[in-house]
FIMARTOR-261096 format. One line per 8 residues: number of its first residue (from 1); their letters; for each residue x negated, y, z negated of C-alpha. Coordinates in Angstrom, 3 decimals, padded with zeros to 6 digits, always signed. Layout:
<recs>
NUM) a) X,Y,Z | ...;
</recs>
This chain:
<recs>
1) masnqasl) -052.078,+049.741,+077.569 | -054.128,+046.893,+078.968 | -052.315,+047.123,+082.294 | -053.062,+050.866,+082.492 | -056.754,+050.255,+081.777 | -056.902,+047.557,+084.438 | -055.221,+049.854,+086.929 | -057.719,+052.631,+086.130;
9) nhtnkqvf) -060.676,+050.301,+086.590 | -059.274,+049.109,+089.911 | -058.857,+052.717,+091.077 | -062.446,+053.588,+090.079 | -063.765,+050.578,+091.966 | -061.864,+051.657,+095.057 | -063.271,+055.184,+094.835 | -066.800,+053.837,+094.300;
17) hsnnnndl) -066.543,+051.500,+097.283 | -065.052,+054.278,+099.383 | -067.965,+056.617,+098.553 | -070.484,+053.898,+099.319 | -068.798,+053.196,+102.636 | -068.871,+056.906,+103.517 | -072.594,+057.100,+102.675 | -073.295,+054.048,+104.795;
25) eqqatttp) -071.297,+055.470,+107.672 | -073.201,+058.757,+107.384 | -076.539,+056.966,+107.462 | -075.398,+054.836,+110.394 | -074.345,+057.881,+112.416 | -077.773,+059.582,+111.888 | -079.797,+058.803,+114.986 | -083.611,+058.388,+115.023;
33) leiietkk) -083.820,+061.516,+117.198 | -082.074,+063.577,+114.503 | -084.443,+062.206,+111.864 | -087.485,+063.179,+113.993 | -086.072,+066.669,+114.597 | -085.468,+067.124,+110.863 | -089.045,+066.143,+110.095 | -090.335,+068.557,+112.732;
41) eeeeeeed) -088.291,+071.381,+111.229 | -089.710,+070.612,+107.782 | -093.272,+070.610,+109.169 | -092.661,+073.936,+110.940 | -091.363,+075.439,+107.700 | -094.527,+074.278,+105.915 | -096.678,+075.855,+108.653 | -094.764,+079.115,+108.298;
49) ffdysrrs) -095.804,+079.256,+104.657 | -099.506,+078.839,+105.508 | -101.438,+082.078,+105.224 | -103.511,+082.253,+108.424 | -105.243,+085.392,+107.161 | -107.366,+083.071,+105.003 | -109.092,+082.023,+108.188 | -109.901,+085.611,+109.125;
57) qwlraavl) -113.393,+085.708,+107.582 | -114.973,+082.646,+109.173 | -112.814,+082.869,+112.279 | -113.925,+086.429,+112.968 | -117.577,+085.507,+112.443 | -117.384,+082.364,+114.606 | -115.426,+083.874,+117.503 | -117.480,+087.057,+117.485;
65) gandglvs) -120.732,+085.102,+117.385 | -119.771,+082.725,+120.196 | -118.546,+085.475,+122.488 | -121.526,+087.677,+121.737 | -123.963,+084.852,+122.427 | -122.200,+083.930,+125.637 | -121.796,+087.438,+127.033 | -125.081,+088.978,+125.931;
73) taslmmgv) -127.231,+086.051,+127.067 | -125.393,+085.739,+130.367 | -125.678,+089.505,+130.941 | -129.423,+089.413,+130.254 | -129.883,+086.543,+132.662 | -127.759,+088.250,+135.324 | -129.720,+091.470,+134.832 | -133.036,+089.719,+135.369;
81) gavkqdik) -131.530,+087.766,+138.249 | -130.592,+091.042,+139.922 | -134.261,+091.937,+140.452 | -136.050,+088.564,+140.234 | -135.113,+085.302,+141.881 | -137.572,+083.269,+139.811 | -135.762,+080.662,+137.709 | -138.482,+080.725,+135.046;
89) amiltgfa) -138.009,+084.437,+134.385 | -134.252,+083.986,+134.034 | -134.542,+081.034,+131.640 | -137.195,+082.707,+129.464 | -135.067,+085.841,+129.261 | -132.034,+083.832,+128.242 | -133.970,+081.865,+125.616 | -135.442,+085.036,+124.109;
97) glvagacs) -131.952,+086.506,+124.010 | -130.643,+083.408,+122.226 | -133.275,+083.481,+119.460 | -133.211,+087.233,+118.955 | -129.433,+087.417,+119.061 | -128.882,+084.541,+116.627 | -131.266,+086.086,+114.094 | -129.697,+089.510,+114.552;
105) maigefvs) -126.159,+088.182,+114.149 | -127.054,+086.195,+111.029 | -128.813,+089.095,+109.311 | -126.156,+091.608,+110.304 | -123.305,+089.378,+109.131 | -125.094,+088.580,+105.864 | -125.656,+092.261,+105.056 | -122.114,+093.218,+106.043;
113) vysqldve) -120.357,+090.474,+104.089 | -122.652,+090.959,+101.087 | -121.667,+094.625,+100.985 | -118.016,+093.576,+101.061 | -118.691,+091.085,+098.260 | -120.309,+093.781,+096.093 | -117.296,+096.049,+096.548 | -114.805,+093.315,+095.643;
121) laqmkrdk) -116.825,+092.185,+092.604 | -117.013,+095.753,+091.345 | -113.259,+096.123,+091.773 | -112.622,+092.850,+089.948 | -114.835,+094.029,+087.081 | -112.879,+097.270,+086.782 | -109.582,+095.394,+086.884 | -110.815,+092.988,+084.207;
129) ergnnnnn) -111.889,+095.823,+081.916 | -108.527,+097.528,+082.314 | -106.671,+094.264,+081.830 | -108.348,+093.185,+078.564 | -105.503,+094.709,+076.598 | -102.941,+093.004,+078.843 | -104.387,+089.459,+078.424 | -104.729,+088.630,+082.136;
137) nseeeeee) -104.217,+085.022,+083.222 | -107.505,+083.155,+083.732 | -105.977,+081.126,+086.579 | -105.359,+084.315,+088.558 | -108.982,+085.355,+088.026 | -110.194,+081.975,+089.307 | -108.022,+082.318,+092.433 | -109.438,+085.786,+093.085;
145) eerlpnpl) -112.994,+084.451,+092.766 | -112.212,+081.672,+095.258 | -111.029,+084.265,+097.796 | -114.307,+086.190,+097.619 | -116.289,+086.270,+100.894 | -119.358,+084.069,+101.224 | -122.291,+085.918,+102.889 | -124.331,+082.777,+103.571;
153) qaaaasal) -121.364,+081.002,+105.126 | -120.588,+083.980,+107.360 | -124.242,+084.351,+108.404 | -124.614,+080.655,+109.233 | -121.362,+080.627,+111.179 | -122.414,+083.661,+113.209 | -125.881,+082.308,+114.043 | -124.561,+078.873,+114.980;
161) afsigamv) -121.716,+080.267,+117.059 | -124.058,+082.689,+118.843 | -126.430,+079.842,+119.712 | -123.594,+077.685,+121.040 | -122.327,+080.519,+123.203 | -125.807,+081.354,+124.496 | -126.468,+077.743,+125.487 | -123.728,+077.866,+128.123;
169) pllsasfi) -125.502,+080.153,+130.644 | -128.886,+078.681,+129.767 | -127.872,+075.099,+130.507 | -125.890,+076.056,+133.589 | -128.894,+077.792,+135.170 | -131.664,+075.440,+134.051 | -131.561,+072.912,+136.892 | -130.562,+075.019,+139.900;
177) reykvrlg) -133.395,+076.310,+142.080 | -131.315,+078.060,+144.714 | -130.980,+081.706,+143.683 | -127.438,+082.529,+144.855 | -126.061,+079.175,+143.784 | -127.622,+079.643,+140.355 | -125.951,+083.026,+139.885 | -122.607,+081.630,+140.990;
185) vvvaavtf) -122.852,+078.666,+138.640 | -123.731,+080.947,+135.717 | -120.721,+083.159,+136.410 | -118.405,+080.137,+136.765 | -119.661,+078.493,+133.563 | -119.398,+081.730,+131.600 | -115.877,+082.323,+132.929 | -114.746,+078.891,+131.772;
193) alvlfgwl) -116.370,+079.367,+128.359 | -114.805,+082.819,+127.905 | -111.329,+081.430,+128.542 | -112.029,+078.503,+126.204 | -113.279,+080.714,+123.366 | -110.352,+083.089,+123.800 | -107.906,+080.182,+123.710 | -109.588,+078.622,+120.667;
201) gavlgkvp) -109.548,+081.870,+118.706 | -105.891,+082.404,+119.561 | -104.867,+078.890,+118.526 | -106.751,+079.012,+115.221 | -105.398,+082.443,+114.397 | -101.854,+081.746,+115.668 | -101.804,+084.736,+118.050 | -100.657,+084.975,+121.717;
209) vfrsslrv) -102.970,+082.762,+123.789 | -102.712,+084.489,+127.176 | -103.414,+087.975,+125.871 | -106.358,+086.823,+123.752 | -107.957,+084.805,+126.568 | -107.465,+087.581,+129.117 | -109.012,+090.179,+126.811 | -112.098,+088.030,+126.214;
217) llggwmam) -112.435,+087.165,+129.921 | -112.206,+090.747,+131.187 | -114.674,+091.960,+128.571 | -117.225,+089.329,+129.549 | -116.867,+090.043,+133.256 | -117.329,+093.768,+132.688 | -120.480,+093.244,+130.621 | -122.095,+090.998,+133.250;
225) aitfaltk) -121.086,+093.241,+136.166 | -122.356,+096.440,+134.528 | -125.664,+094.846,+133.516 | -126.208,+093.352,+136.961 | -125.335,+096.585,+138.781 | -127.442,+098.917,+136.631 | -130.457,+096.599,+136.658 | -130.163,+096.226,+140.418;
233) ligssal) -129.973,+100.002,+140.809 | -132.988,+100.667,+138.615 | -134.995,+097.849,+140.243 | -134.265,+099.070,+143.754 | -135.295,+102.633,+142.891 | -138.736,+101.382,+141.768 | -138.726,+103.360,+138.510;
</recs>
């Protein structure tokens, strides 16, 4: 009996050592490159679970505000530049467009998001009244309240983004006296900023970069070209 027990213990020790050796061999054969790739795959899986639609509210307000400030201010300056070569007139026009546009964007975004907030609060109230008999979970209600849009946040984001966008053509034209050079520099600066804003919006929203940047760029070019051409036409006709 004792010999059988000793034999069994010896066999178990062999199996244990064999398993340990296999584990060590497995760890030894795993290269650092494989470990890095595994970590990357885990990080990509975590990113896939992130809901990028949560960014939609502030992202929409910021991208819209920046592009609007950039395009509208640049178009105003190009329109004035079509009939007047004076740098002062162009800068004053751009500055007035910045202030007026930022205020307009902030007020418009505040009213719009506040209307959305009222609708969602009313719907939550109706759902709560219907769910009193069903004993709804308070944690779910707290999560729904956290997802509610913030009018002040949206308004501030729009005004700030508009101002940042509008500063691009203003700064690019402020120190150039030569008329044709000034127009060219404004167009070049606005082109770069349009591509940058399109790329930034695409990266933050995880959408195709080329298509987003091209759409923003073509829209900005069209706005400046139409404003310049129509203002030039009206100015030359002396209406």
